[in-house]
Every structure is written in structure tokens, then in C-alpha cells.
Steps between C-alpha positions, in 0.01 A plus 500: 500500500742348244839385624817629334620235254487653152661822385208575270290554815748759632460867408750583224677759715577235762640230271869412444666675206554171317326170432615268781435176310741612228792472742647179639621427852866574571498548878407263782440695819515332843291680760177617342413766754370855499843659471590308186169596341551866591867514399672252266181401317412867454846577356475197273154603385627845401811350338282274287291798396813693404713232332317169490679166530419161648532614859171421668512343844397167648432572867574230757366507852720288726266434791138609488292439185301817572691731263477253211134433572425872489680580177465169313128532414580855381750373240781678685328839480470729802452867577787706636335771710717809553408708805599860437429767762232667287367210294498125445621382160600165356502257213477131424838321478549231237858396571412188700405219262401242760560392857542184704584385850801271545415385855475122501589458134804687366493339152291763316722780633818305424378423148445870438844591639668231291321595179720667241271804484577584866788746501451664839387361835413793725414487868312693769468249782629703801837434662372232737392273214846454347679334788803726483801492728593861434796506737673216317367571150342155480170319536371418846464121525293540818232697313198265465465536123873469438528197727207326331626574149851378578343167595283488184667731246313358200165599649563840654253728675726788606649785302861382482393144430281610208775715351764229527284217369382709203859599421613138534239390247597780261866398522406139436293602196774727365280808541664830592422606859242762578592822684402502869357842588439558871266792563479468878605773740850370577833677472706337224202280431643351181831411664332351807261282302783396269717388792216308664398333175857389425544369854173306481594355162844390624335314788289314244759455224838678514539531124156663474607767746806572290290525183258745662792706629648522151189530285204657681440876530356640825464876448427712807202731516348775713121521505271763646125538497271516802241226458246448778315174536188485284169558679132516412563868418761393243253270328232769510737751338589251226132440430437875481784540249411206275137418565610142571550281804873449555606272785871539414518881510787668684557860601812711521640853502591708193875484571702204378872433459705206372879501476648194327847369437493437124616136466254293298676252268173385342351847471235689694191714447549867416449601862695818434212622283281456808731711717739244650856618564788274394817543703842339528473508880166482678651513851484880553132504402435205733666672795305821435166320494571263788622767740267783402173351379504160668673617817255783561214266402601252770541772761161656429333159483605392849452840659177565313344162568558532872368855497174369355562629147375244248648630176811684384283793394376524861859512621579786266191688619632484857725808545736342754554170321521671163783710644680182607460355151664810357777472759566140405512582129757773565714277720487212250593729210806613696631140505511479119782608269425756227327347198536666159165626380325427832385776736447322833314796647255493213468122534413545869231754406358259242487221757318717753248597232449137401452391861238772550293399195147493648379256235741219601392290799834330575464345844772544760443146629568362152829692474597381848532139381834317496698755697781257586584485129430864416665695783859382430498644148264793556621636835812324629696526174484881520644523851873487411451805275266698726593828664170507692409167658178615667263431206639149458478436874137615497419265210674211679315568825166509316577162341600350836182636652311315223697181565409522871138421423386726782158658466498747789398783267313311228331175400679167482668413169685213336872538427535414131863410446685190374673489840189582701528201734861570593441874530195449721699268726781755520252777580357290783846497660526878466359613833608858434616707204869414535432127536263506202757682288772250590281191452384606154845624398634151569270379220512800265823687570442871555798733445660573836500881456119499511463350846554813710217691334273209414454358850357820660271551202383138523441539872271795429314308228446201732362710784315787334261546207691511173320820398651677802849370425466619141393848607790526745748377240372739233535788746863435587 
């Protein structure tokens, strides 16, 4: 079977609506993962088809060479498989021109970022990769990548180090700075990355920090598209659609959303033609997504995983847990202010429908990653505005049950979290539900109003099968 590498081998109905080679590279993207390929690269592909421009993407993998090795021999081409409830559709994306891995040698990535054709550096690297000190709006000098790059700023390996060194070289060459476009799931993501980048730069060279503060744009964004990890089934679906072997294929749901603060001094692709929304203030959209979609996602992931439910679709097929998902969506919506043009009830219905999509195999264990970073913005941030604390207490208890590592009602598992070692040590000191709550809360502060309802729920989850606790909770 022929491997995907040439568009002339792709059925005409599956090809991009433009000639990729006719468009130059204008974006360097850090974090060449499945979400980028299902979201920003898809929007850029459709924008190129609608309006053209030199806006193709150089993808940079920061750690593993796997992503670059998959897509490189395919000349940047890959199949985006869209899993709809009744059918599987998809097309080949041509927006990525090439890919590389910067681990061990940052020079090729830096050269691309410094090049005058680069007008945007976008990022999907997950929160833990930045080295953010969110509380102080700064970089975290204890973060391994930040610490290493502060010692050797001219040869960076981490995200902030790469951004600052590339911007330093552009300033030195008299080249206008690129726009930094964070597309990670963080509230005020542009402002947070801006503050951390400026702080890092000032630690390296104070005047450079001042220049970045004055000259570089960091628009905020809100992104949304459920993108499970690729599997053998993903590759098989891509082959069925194209007749070609595609080792870089990704799969996703039909729904997609991108809200962007429109600040791009050097221009941008016509993402609006692809359906992106440009807004003066992204924050209300961020809060809506974080509390409703992401918050309910986290709750169902922890509860579902420990009830033996592998995928989100399995959760939604369980009457009791599906009821608790609906309860959480309602409670989260009640914490949000009115938004012109947005019907939160309808949004909740759309989310429930998306979660139930039988064609999407989004694993609960995958969603359960990195809870120490996700819960504060997804669950805890809603508490001051909540009239009903019970759903947020249930979500918190389910997370703490996951942190406990106990396998009394299921197989052993590995806690995947950037603070896993500290959380595991804290859980070991938690001989009962109250002690576990207090030990973990000392590391990841939990809003005090949640304690009264969380501890009894956690006690039940630590002593009984999760499926029983879910049924009791749904029947309250």
C-alpha cells in the first residue's frame, strides 16, 4: 500500500482546496500534537482555501521526534478523520509545510522563528510545559526547562527560552517581532504567557524584557474541539478514506470553536472565513468553556474511570452518571454572567450531545491527566459564584479519590500529573477522607466551602465501589 506523500495520489474529493506549494510559511507552531492538527491547522487549511496567503505552518515538536518522523516523510500531509455519529468523513490537510524536533538542537527551530517570513508563533504545549508562576504572573525559575534555559539562554530547550531567544535575535537584526499566539486551555492564556515571557527575558537581559513588553502582541484565545489520541482505528479510517497509508492521521469530532482576540501586527490568515470568532474580550468565552465543558469533562473522567467506564461515550450511556453530568452542566452555567448571543442552556445540550457521540473514543483516563493544574480553573474557580456546591464537591471528591491511588474497586493505575510525586506522598499521609482532603489541599488549595460536602463523598468513594456512589448521588 502506498504511503501518503503526494496529493496526486489522494482522491480529488479529499484534497485541500488550494495548491499547498504555492503558499509560503508564515507560522511556526510549537507543540506538534493531535490537537493542533485537528484545530489550528484545520482552520488554517480552510483559510488558505478561502483567501490564500503565505500562511502555511512549520510544526515543531519540543521533546519527542515521533510527530515529526510521522509527518515529515509525508511532506506535511495528513488525514483529518471526523467521527460523526452516523458516518466517518475527513480530508487531507495541506497547511503544515514541514516539521522538525527541537530537542537537543534548537537552532533549526530558532532559525525559522527568526526568519522574516515568520509572523506568528503559535503554541499548544500544555500548561505544564511553559513553566508559569500563575499566582505571581511570572515564570517559574524552579521549573526544569526554565531553570536550564536561564543558565544557557542562547541555547534554549523550553518554551519560554525559545520565545525569548528568537525575539532577542529578531530585535538584534532589526526585524519586527512575531505575534505569540497561545492556544492552550488556560484562562487569559495570552496575558499569562506574555507575563511569563517578559519575566524570563528580564532575568536574561532587562532591556529585552522591556522591548517585549512594549512591542510584542500576545492575543488570548479560546479553543474547543474534542480530539482523542490516535489509535490503529484512526489510521485504518484514514486509509479507508484516502486509499493510502497515513501514519500521521488524527481524529476528531464535527464540532469546533476558536475565539481569538484580534491583535496581529504582522497580519494573520483569514481564520474568520474558516469559522473563527474574533472578539475584543475572550474571557467570557473562556469561563464558559472551562466551567461547563472542561469542568464536566474532569468530573466525568474521574468518576467514570473509577466506575470502569473507559470512554466518555460510555459515561453518557450510563443513566446515573449521565444525570450527574447534566447536573454539573446546569450548576456550572449558573455561575456565569449572561452573555449576549449565547444561550447557556443550549450550549449545555450541545455539550451533552457531543459527549455522547458514539463514534468518538475519548478515554476517561486520558482526560484525567494533570488534575492539579486543571481543577483550579475548571472546578474551584466556579465555587465563589455557585448557588449549589454539591456538583463541585462531587467533582472534587472524585479527583481526590483518583489522587489516592487506591484500587479497592478497580485495577491499579498510574497518577499522571506534573505534581504526581508530591500528591502521592500527600495521599499516603491521608489515612482517612478528611486527612486526605487536608493533605492534598495543602498542595493544591481547595476552596474552603467545599470541605463539608466533599469529605463525606470522598469517604464513600474510598470505601465503596464508585458505581454505587454514583447511583446513590444520582438518586438524591
